[in-house]
C-alpha positions as CSV (number, residue, x, y, z in Angstrom):
1,M,-61.4,-0.5,-37.2
2,N,-64.9,0.4,-38.1
3,E,-67.9,0.3,-35.8
4,M,-69.1,-3.0,-37.1
5,E,-65.8,-4.8,-36.4
6,I,-65.8,-3.5,-32.9
7,L,-69.2,-4.8,-32.2
8,E,-68.4,-8.2,-33.8
9,D,-65.2,-8.6,-31.7
10,P,-67.0,-9.5,-28.4
11,Q,-69.3,-11.8,-30.3
12,R,-66.3,-13.4,-32.0
13,V,-64.5,-13.9,-28.6
14,T,-67.7,-15.3,-27.1
15,R,-68.1,-17.7,-30.1
16,W,-64.4,-18.7,-29.8
17,L,-64.8,-19.3,-26.1
18,A,-67.9,-21.4,-26.8
19,E,-66.2,-23.4,-29.5
20,G,-63.1,-23.9,-27.3
21,Q,-65.3,-25.1,-24.5
22,Q,-67.0,-27.6,-26.8
23,M,-63.6,-28.8,-28.0
24,L,-62.4,-29.2,-24.5
25,D,-65.6,-31.0,-23.6
26,R,-64.8,-33.6,-26.3
27,V,-61.0,-33.7,-25.9
28,I,-60.8,-34.0,-22.1
29,P,-62.9,-37.1,-21.8
30,T,-61.0,-38.7,-24.6
31,L,-57.7,-37.9,-22.9
32,I,-58.9,-39.2,-19.6
33,G,-60.1,-42.4,-21.3
34,E,-56.7,-42.8,-23.0
35,R,-55.0,-42.2,-19.7
36,D,-57.1,-44.8,-17.9
37,H,-56.5,-47.3,-20.7
38,L,-52.7,-46.7,-20.5
39,R,-52.8,-47.1,-16.7
40,Q,-54.7,-50.4,-17.1
41,T,-52.2,-51.5,-19.7
42,L,-49.3,-50.5,-17.5
43,H,-50.7,-52.4,-14.5
44,A,-51.3,-55.5,-16.7
45,T,-47.7,-55.2,-18.1
46,E,-46.3,-54.8,-14.6
47,H,-48.2,-57.9,-13.4
48,E,-47.0,-59.9,-16.4
49,C,-43.4,-58.8,-15.7
50,E,-43.7,-60.0,-12.1
51,R,-45.1,-63.3,-13.2
52,L,-42.3,-63.7,-15.8
53,R,-39.7,-62.8,-13.1
54,G,-41.2,-65.6,-10.9
55,E,-41.0,-68.1,-13.8
56,L,-37.4,-67.0,-14.6
57,G,-36.5,-67.5,-10.9
58,E,-38.0,-71.0,-11.0
59,A,-36.3,-71.8,-14.3
60,R,-32.9,-70.7,-12.8
61,R,-33.5,-72.9,-9.7
62,D,-34.4,-75.8,-12.0
63,L,-31.4,-75.2,-14.1
64,G,-29.2,-75.2,-11.0
65,E,-30.7,-78.5,-9.9
66,A,-30.3,-80.0,-13.3
67,R,-26.6,-78.9,-13.4
68,R,-26.1,-80.5,-10.0
69,D,-27.8,-83.7,-11.1
70,L,-25.8,-83.7,-14.3
71,G,-22.6,-83.4,-12.3
72,A,-23.6,-86.2,-10.1
73,L,-24.5,-88.4,-13.1
74,Q,-21.2,-87.7,-14.8
75,S,-19.4,-88.7,-11.6
76,E,-21.4,-91.9,-11.4
77,I,-20.6,-92.6,-15.1
78,E,-16.9,-92.1,-14.4
79,K,-17.1,-94.4,-11.3
80,L,-18.9,-97.1,-13.3
81,R,-16.4,-96.8,-16.1
82,G,-13.6,-97.4,-13.6
83,E,-15.4,-100.4,-12.2
84,R,-15.9,-101.7,-15.7
85,V,-12.1,-101.5,-16.4
86,V,-11.4,-103.3,-13.1
87,M,-13.9,-106.0,-13.9
88,A,-12.6,-106.4,-17.4
89,E,-9.0,-106.8,-16.0
90,A,-10.3,-109.3,-13.4
91,F,-12.2,-111.3,-16.1
92,G,-9.1,-111.3,-18.3
93,G,-7.1,-112.6,-15.5
94,A,-9.6,-115.4,-14.8
95,V,-9.6,-116.3,-18.5
96,D,-5.8,-116.5,-18.5
97,L,-5.9,-118.7,-15.4
98,L,-8.5,-121.0,-17.0
99,G,-6.3,-121.2,-20.1
100,Q,-3.3,-122.2,-17.9
101,L,-5.4,-124.8,-16.2
102,Q,-6.7,-126.1,-19.5
103,R,-3.3,-126.8,-20.9
104,P,-2.4,-129.7,-18.5
105,L,-5.9,-131.2,-19.0
106,N,-5.4,-131.1,-22.7
107,E,-2.0,-132.7,-22.4
108,I,-3.5,-135.5,-20.2
109,A,-6.4,-136.0,-22.7
110,R,-3.9,-136.2,-25.6
111,R,-1.8,-138.8,-23.8
112,L,-4.8,-140.9,-22.9
113,H,-6.0,-140.9,-26.5
114,A,-2.5,-141.7,-27.7
115,A,-2.1,-144.7,-25.5
116,Q,-3.5,-147.8,-27.1
117,P,-5.6,-149.9,-24.8
118,T,-4.3,-153.5,-24.4
119,Q,-6.6,-156.2,-25.4
120,V,-7.4,-158.6,-22.6
121,D,-8.3,-162.1,-23.7
122,T,-11.3,-163.3,-21.6
123,S,-12.1,-166.4,-23.6
124,A,-9.3,-168.7,-22.2
125,A,-10.5,-169.0,-18.8
């Protein structure tokens, strides 16, 4: 190494230190800003997750209630179908009974129409 290089080495090191300090002065605030931004994003995301968990819990409760209601409604439908079958059978029985009652009445009406009324002479008196 020559004398000039030896004299320049401390100046170079001082310049590198100054440039390094300038870089750090620019990089560190940027990194801190990014860190703060990421923290805010993390907090917002955590808050959103908690809100969504709450909504999911509500939706699960509502689904449970809807399933119970559906089960109750299906039971009601089955009950009403059974009642409808019983009513249809009862109505069919009533129609059959009315049909049985109608036959003798039809027979009486047929016989009354078949019988010729006798003419009564009212002029001779």
